[in-house]
N, CA, C and O atoms as a Tinker XYZ file with bonds, in Angstrom:
   276  protein
     1  N     -7.434000   11.089000   -9.115000    73     2
     2  CA    -6.914000    9.888000   -9.735000    64     1     3
     3  C     -5.442000   10.078000  -10.114000    63     2     4     5
     4  O     -4.637000    9.156000   -9.981000    81     3
     5  N     -5.101000   11.270000  -10.581000    73     3     6
     6  CA    -3.708000   11.528000  -10.963000    64     5     7
     7  C     -2.778000   11.436000   -9.750000    63     6     8     9
     8  O     -1.683000   10.883000   -9.848000    81     7
     9  N     -3.211000   11.975000   -8.610000    73     7    10
    10  CA    -2.390000   11.899000   -7.391000    64     9    11
    11  C     -2.233000   10.447000   -6.947000    63    10    12    13
    12  O     -1.145000   10.029000   -6.551000    81    11
    13  N     -3.304000    9.692000   -7.013000    73    11    14
    14  CA    -3.285000    8.282000   -6.626000    64    13    15
    15  C     -2.270000    7.530000   -7.490000    63    14    16    17
    16  O     -1.429000    6.793000   -6.975000    81    15
    17  N     -2.355000    7.723000   -8.782000    73    15    18
    18  CA    -1.435000    7.075000   -9.728000    64    17    19
    19  C      0.010000    7.510000   -9.445000    63    18    20    21
    20  O      0.924000    6.685000   -9.468000    81    19
    21  N      0.210000    8.792000   -9.181000    73    19    22
    22  CA     1.551000    9.336000   -8.916000    64    21    23
    23  C      2.159000    8.724000   -7.658000    63    22    24    25
    24  O      3.335000    8.359000   -7.647000    81    23
    25  N      1.359000    8.612000   -6.601000    73    23    26
    26  CA     1.868000    8.064000   -5.337000    64    25    27
    27  C      2.231000    6.583000   -5.478000    63    26    28    29
    28  O      3.201000    6.119000   -4.878000    81    27
    29  N      1.470000    5.862000   -6.250000    73    27    30
    30  CA     1.800000    4.452000   -6.477000    64    29    31
    31  C      3.103000    4.342000   -7.256000    63    30    32    33
    32  O      3.953000    3.513000   -6.930000    81    31
    33  N      3.266000    5.166000   -8.275000    73    31    34
    34  CA     4.509000    5.142000   -9.077000    64    33    35
    35  C      5.728000    5.487000   -8.241000    63    34    36    37
    36  O      6.795000    4.908000   -8.444000    81    35
    37  N      5.592000    6.427000   -7.297000    73    35    38
    38  CA     6.727000    6.884000   -6.487000    64    37    39
    39  C      7.040000    5.963000   -5.309000    63    38    40    41
    40  O      8.104000    6.083000   -4.701000    81    39
    41  N      6.139000    5.055000   -4.981000    73    39    42
    42  CA     6.333000    4.168000   -3.824000    64    41    43
    43  C      7.506000    3.222000   -4.079000    63    42    44    45
    44  O      7.761000    2.838000   -5.221000    81    43
    45  N      8.219000    2.846000   -3.015000    73    43    46
    46  CA     9.377000    1.962000   -3.189000    64    45    47
    47  C      8.961000    0.552000   -3.599000    63    46    48    49
    48  O      8.183000   -0.094000   -2.897000    81    47
    49  N      9.469000    0.076000   -4.717000    73    47    50
    50  CA     9.108000   -1.249000   -5.226000    64    49    51
    51  C      9.651000   -2.377000   -4.360000    63    50    52    53
    52  O      9.086000   -3.471000   -4.344000    81    51
    53  N     10.733000   -2.129000   -3.646000    73    51    54
    54  CA    11.363000   -3.169000   -2.846000    64    53    55
    55  C     10.814000   -3.313000   -1.446000    63    54    56    57
    56  O     11.342000   -4.096000   -0.656000    81    55
    57  N      9.755000   -2.569000   -1.115000    73    55    58
    58  CA     9.235000   -2.647000    0.250000    64    57    59
    59  C      8.486000   -3.967000    0.463000    63    58    60    61
    60  O      7.998000   -4.585000   -0.483000    81    59
    61  N      8.411000   -4.370000    1.710000    73    59    62
    62  CA     7.777000   -5.626000    2.074000    64    61    63
    63  C      6.278000   -5.400000    2.230000    63    62    64    65
    64  O      5.868000   -4.407000    2.831000    81    63
    65  N      5.450000   -6.302000    1.700000    73    63    66
    66  CA     4.000000   -6.131000    1.851000    64    65    67
    67  C      3.555000   -6.319000    3.296000    63    66    68    69
    68  O      4.248000   -6.953000    4.092000    81    67
    69  N      2.418000   -5.775000    3.620000    73    67    70
    70  CA     1.850000   -5.923000    4.957000    64    69    71
    71  C      1.022000   -7.197000    5.062000    63    70    72    73
    72  O      1.202000   -8.121000    4.268000    81    71
    73  N      0.116000   -7.254000    6.034000    73    71    74
    74  CA    -0.694000   -8.457000    6.260000    64    73    75
    75  C     -1.525000   -8.889000    5.054000    63    74    76    77
    76  O     -1.821000  -10.075000    4.912000    81    75
    77  N     -1.902000   -7.967000    4.194000    73    75    78
    78  CA    -2.711000   -8.330000    3.022000    64    77    79
    79  C     -1.905000   -9.082000    1.972000    63    78    80    81
    80  O     -2.469000   -9.798000    1.144000    81    79
    81  N     -0.581000   -8.920000    2.008000    73    79    82
    82  CA     0.272000   -9.544000    1.003000    64    81    83
    83  C      0.442000   -8.690000   -0.240000    63    82    84    85
    84  O      1.164000   -9.072000   -1.160000    81    83
    85  N     -0.217000   -7.534000   -0.279000    73    83    86
    86  CA    -0.141000   -6.638000   -1.429000    64    85    87
    87  C      1.073000   -5.724000   -1.308000    63    86    88    89
    88  O      1.249000   -5.053000   -0.291000    81    87
    89  N      1.897000   -5.697000   -2.328000    73    87    90
    90  CA     3.083000   -4.844000   -2.316000    64    89    91
    91  C      2.923000   -3.707000   -3.323000    63    90    92    93
    92  O      2.069000   -3.752000   -4.208000    81    91
    93  N      3.763000   -2.696000   -3.165000    73    91    94
    94  CA     3.745000   -1.597000   -4.133000    64    93    95
    95  C      4.150000   -2.095000   -5.516000    63    94    96    97
    96  O      3.637000   -1.611000   -6.525000    81    95
    97  N      5.060000   -3.054000   -5.570000    73    95    98
    98  CA     5.476000   -3.613000   -6.858000    64    97    99
    99  C      4.271000   -4.216000   -7.572000    63    98   100   101
   100  O      4.129000   -4.063000   -8.786000    81    99
   101  N      3.408000   -4.895000   -6.832000    73    99   102
   102  CA     2.192000   -5.465000   -7.425000    64   101   103
   103  C      1.260000   -4.365000   -7.914000    63   102   104   105
   104  O      0.704000   -4.446000   -9.009000    81   103
   105  N      1.097000   -3.328000   -7.081000    73   103   106
   106  CA     0.201000   -2.232000   -7.451000    64   105   107
   107  C      0.680000   -1.530000   -8.721000    63   106   108   109
   108  O     -0.131000   -1.075000   -9.529000    81   107
   109  N      1.980000   -1.445000   -8.890000    73   107   110
   110  CA     2.533000   -0.787000  -10.079000    64   109   111
   111  C      2.222000   -1.564000  -11.353000    63   110   112   113
   112  O      2.303000   -1.013000  -12.452000    81   111
   113  N      1.872000   -2.825000  -11.215000    73   111   114
   114  CA     1.548000   -3.669000  -12.371000    64   113   115
   115  C      0.051000   -3.738000  -12.667000    63   114   116   117
   116  O     -0.362000   -4.373000  -13.637000    81   115
   117  N     -0.760000   -3.090000  -11.836000    73   115   118
   118  CA    -2.204000   -3.127000  -12.048000    64   117   119
   119  C     -2.576000   -2.535000  -13.400000    63   118   120   121
   120  O     -2.021000   -1.514000  -13.807000    81   119
   121  N     -3.519000   -3.174000  -14.103000    73   119   122
   122  CA    -4.042000   -2.540000  -15.315000    64   121   123
   123  C     -4.914000   -1.344000  -14.926000    63   122   124   125
   124  O     -5.323000   -1.219000  -13.772000    81   123
   125  N     -5.188000   -0.493000  -15.865000    73   123   126
   126  CA    -5.953000    0.731000  -15.605000    64   125   127
   127  C     -7.298000    0.433000  -14.943000    63   126   128   129
   128  O     -7.723000    1.172000  -14.055000    81   127
   129  N     -7.972000   -0.638000  -15.366000    73   127   130
   130  CA    -9.293000   -0.959000  -14.805000    64   129   131
   131  C     -9.206000   -1.242000  -13.306000    63   130   132   133
   132  O    -10.098000   -0.842000  -12.558000    81   131
   133  N     -8.163000   -1.915000  -12.856000    73   131   134
   134  CA    -7.984000   -2.212000  -11.430000    64   133   135
   135  C     -7.624000   -0.935000  -10.675000    63   134   136   137
   136  O     -8.119000   -0.699000   -9.573000    81   135
   137  N     -6.770000   -0.122000  -11.266000    73   135   138
   138  CA    -6.380000    1.141000  -10.651000    64   137   139
   139  C     -7.605000    2.030000  -10.410000    63   138   140   141
   140  O     -7.731000    2.649000   -9.354000    81   139
   141  N     -8.492000    2.087000  -11.387000    73   139   142
   142  CA    -9.713000    2.897000  -11.271000    64   141   143
   143  C    -10.600000    2.369000  -10.149000    63   142   144   145
   144  O    -11.140000    3.152000   -9.368000    81   143
   145  N    -10.753000    1.062000  -10.063000    73   143   146
   146  CA   -11.600000    0.477000   -9.012000    64   145   147
   147  C    -10.988000    0.676000   -7.625000    63   146   148   149
   148  O    -11.709000    0.954000   -6.668000    81   147
   149  N     -9.673000    0.537000   -7.509000    73   147   150
   150  CA    -8.999000    0.748000   -6.228000    64   149   151
   151  C     -9.156000    2.201000   -5.788000    63   150   152   153
   152  O     -9.422000    2.481000   -4.620000    81   151
   153  N     -8.989000    3.117000   -6.734000    73   151   154
   154  CA    -9.153000    4.539000   -6.421000    64   153   155
   155  C    -10.572000    4.824000   -5.952000    63   154   156   157
   156  O    -10.765000    5.577000   -4.998000    81   155
   157  N    -11.562000    4.237000   -6.603000    73   155   158
   158  CA   -12.962000    4.444000   -6.211000    64   157   159
   159  C    -13.201000    3.924000   -4.796000    63   158   160   161
   160  O    -13.912000    4.560000   -4.018000    81   159
   161  N    -12.615000    2.772000   -4.455000    73   159   162
   162  CA   -12.772000    2.206000   -3.115000    64   161   163
   163  C    -12.142000    3.106000   -2.059000    63   162   164   165
   164  O    -12.737000    3.348000   -1.009000    81   163
   165  N    -10.943000    3.599000   -2.336000    73   163   166
   166  CA   -10.260000    4.493000   -1.396000    64   165   167
   167  C    -11.039000    5.799000   -1.242000    63   166   168   169
   168  O    -11.114000    6.361000   -0.150000    81   167
   169  N    -11.607000    6.267000   -2.326000    73   167   170
   170  CA   -12.389000    7.504000   -2.284000    64   169   171
   171  C    -13.623000    7.346000   -1.394000    63   170   172   173
   172  O    -13.959000    8.258000   -0.638000    81   171
   173  N    -14.298000    6.202000   -1.476000    73   171   174
   174  CA   -15.460000    5.949000   -0.615000    64   173   175
   175  C    -15.026000    5.915000    0.845000    63   174   176   177
   176  O    -15.683000    6.498000    1.708000    81   175
   177  N    -13.918000    5.232000    1.119000    73   175   178
   178  CA   -13.399000    5.163000    2.491000    64   177   179
   179  C    -13.109000    6.565000    3.013000    63   178   180   181
   180  O    -13.435000    6.882000    4.157000    81   179
   181  N    -12.504000    7.396000    2.187000    73   179   182
   182  CA   -12.167000    8.770000    2.569000    64   181   183
   183  C    -13.435000    9.597000    2.835000    63   182   184   185
   184  O    -13.532000   10.293000    3.846000    81   183
   185  N    -14.394000    9.510000    1.918000    73   183   186
   186  CA   -15.616000   10.313000    2.043000    64   185   187
   187  C    -16.491000    9.861000    3.212000    63   186   188   189
   188  O    -17.073000   10.694000    3.907000    81   187
   189  N    -16.588000    8.552000    3.431000    73   187   190
   190  CA   -17.426000    8.014000    4.507000    64   189   191
   191  C    -16.728000    8.082000    5.871000    63   190   192   193
   192  O    -17.361000    7.917000    6.914000    81   191
   193  N    -15.403000    8.331000    5.844000    73   191   194
   194  CA   -14.595000    8.402000    7.064000    64   193   195
   195  C    -14.690000    7.105000    7.886000    63   194   196   197
   196  O    -14.743000    7.130000    9.116000    81   195
   197  N    -14.710000    5.987000    7.176000    73   195   198
   198  CA   -14.753000    4.675000    7.818000    64   197   199
   199  C    -13.452000    3.952000    7.472000    63   198   200   201
   200  O    -13.216000    3.580000    6.322000    81   199
   201  N    -12.625000    3.764000    8.480000    73   199   202
   202  CA   -11.350000    3.093000    8.293000    64   201   203
   203  C    -11.547000    1.596000    8.540000    63   202   204   205
   204  O    -12.005000    1.211000    9.615000    81   203
   205  N    -11.211000    0.750000    7.572000    73   203   206
   206  CA   -11.331000   -0.697000    7.809000    64   205   207
   207  C    -10.481000   -1.130000    9.001000    63   206   208   209
   208  O     -9.358000   -0.658000    9.173000    81   207
   209  N    -11.016000   -2.019000    9.813000    73   207   210
   210  CA   -10.339000   -2.483000   11.024000    64   209   211
   211  C     -8.960000   -3.049000   10.690000    63   210   212   213
   212  O     -8.001000   -2.833000   11.432000    81   211
   213  N     -8.863000   -3.768000    9.582000    73   211   214
   214  CA    -7.580000   -4.394000    9.232000    64   213   215
   215  C     -6.488000   -3.357000    8.950000    63   214   216   217
   216  O     -5.306000   -3.696000    8.993000    81   215
   217  N     -6.850000   -2.122000    8.667000    73   215   218
   218  CA    -5.851000   -1.082000    8.420000    64   217   219
   219  C     -5.170000   -0.631000    9.707000    63   218   220   221
   220  O     -4.162000    0.074000    9.662000    81   219
   221  N     -5.711000   -1.031000   10.844000    73   219   222
   222  CA    -5.116000   -0.660000   12.128000    64   221   223
   223  C     -4.069000   -1.665000   12.591000    63   222   224   225
   224  O     -3.489000   -1.511000   13.665000    81   223
   225  N     -3.828000   -2.687000   11.789000    73   223   226
   226  CA    -2.871000   -3.723000   12.161000    64   225   227
   227  C     -1.606000   -3.585000   11.332000    63   226   228   229
   228  O     -1.658000   -3.276000   10.142000    81   227
   229  N     -0.478000   -3.816000   11.971000    73   227   230
   230  CA     0.815000   -3.758000   11.281000    64   229   231
   231  C      1.649000   -4.936000   11.727000    63   230   232   233
   232  O      1.474000   -5.471000   12.822000    81   231
   233  N      2.547000   -5.321000   10.870000    73   231   234
   234  CA     3.527000   -6.335000   11.231000    64   233   235
   235  C      4.809000   -5.613000   11.563000    63   234   236   237
   236  O      5.223000   -4.699000   10.849000    81   235
   237  N      5.427000   -6.015000   12.629000    73   235   238
   238  CA     6.690000   -5.413000   13.023000    64   237   239
   239  C      7.722000   -6.524000   13.152000    63   238   240   241
   240  O      7.554000   -7.459000   13.935000    81   239
   241  N      8.767000   -6.409000   12.389000    73   239   242
   242  CA     9.863000   -7.363000   12.447000    64   241   243
   243  C     11.134000   -6.595000   12.775000    63   242   244   245
   244  O     11.814000   -6.101000   11.875000    81   243
   245  N     11.459000   -6.490000   14.063000    73   243   246
   246  CA    12.680000   -5.773000   14.439000    64   245   247
   247  C     13.908000   -6.444000   13.824000    63   246   248   249
   248  O     14.002000   -7.670000   13.774000    81   247
   249  N     14.806000   -5.652000   13.377000    73   247   250
   250  CA    16.039000   -6.134000   12.776000    64   249   251
   251  C     17.147000   -5.980000   13.811000    63   250   252   253
   252  O     17.408000   -4.871000   14.278000    81   251
   253  N     17.804000   -7.084000   14.174000    73   251   254
   254  CA    18.852000   -6.970000   15.190000    64   253   255
   255  C     20.043000   -6.168000   14.679000    63   254   256   257
   256  O     20.395000   -6.224000   13.501000    81   255
   257  N     20.648000   -5.430000   15.585000    73   255   258
   258  CA    21.854000   -4.685000   15.230000    64   257   259
   259  C     23.007000   -5.669000   15.153000    63   258   260   261
   260  O     23.170000   -6.530000   16.017000    81   259
   261  N     23.791000   -5.530000   14.121000    73   259   262
   262  CA    24.933000   -6.416000   13.924000    64   261   263
   263  C     26.202000   -5.604000   14.082000    63   262   264   265
   264  O     26.375000   -4.569000   13.438000    81   263
   265  N     27.088000   -6.078000   14.940000    73   263   266
   266  CA    28.353000   -5.398000   15.157000    64   265   267
   267  C     29.269000   -5.652000   13.961000    63   266   268   269
   268  O     29.364000   -6.783000   13.482000    81   267
   269  N     29.938000   -4.618000   13.480000    73   267   270
   270  CA    30.896000   -4.831000   12.383000    64   269   271
   271  C     32.050000   -5.727000   12.838000    63   270   272   273
   272  O     32.392000   -5.747000   14.020000    81   271
   273  N     32.644000   -6.461000   11.908000    73   271   274
   274  CA    33.782000   -7.365000   12.236000    64   273   275
   275  C     34.948000   -6.601000   12.811000    63   274   276
   276  O     35.974000   -7.196000   13.138000    81   275
């Protein structure tokens, strides 16, 4: 639980959320009860070795290169 909490705190707050719409900034605002439940869910996923299908999807938005003036 301590590692989970630490990784959330260290994550970049300005990053863009993925398909779920959940951002690190949102996770940093979770109350302790939500943090505990999220950790329990991730722990089950880890122990059962079952990766949710939606975790295999990513959004990619290429950023065009801009020539300096």
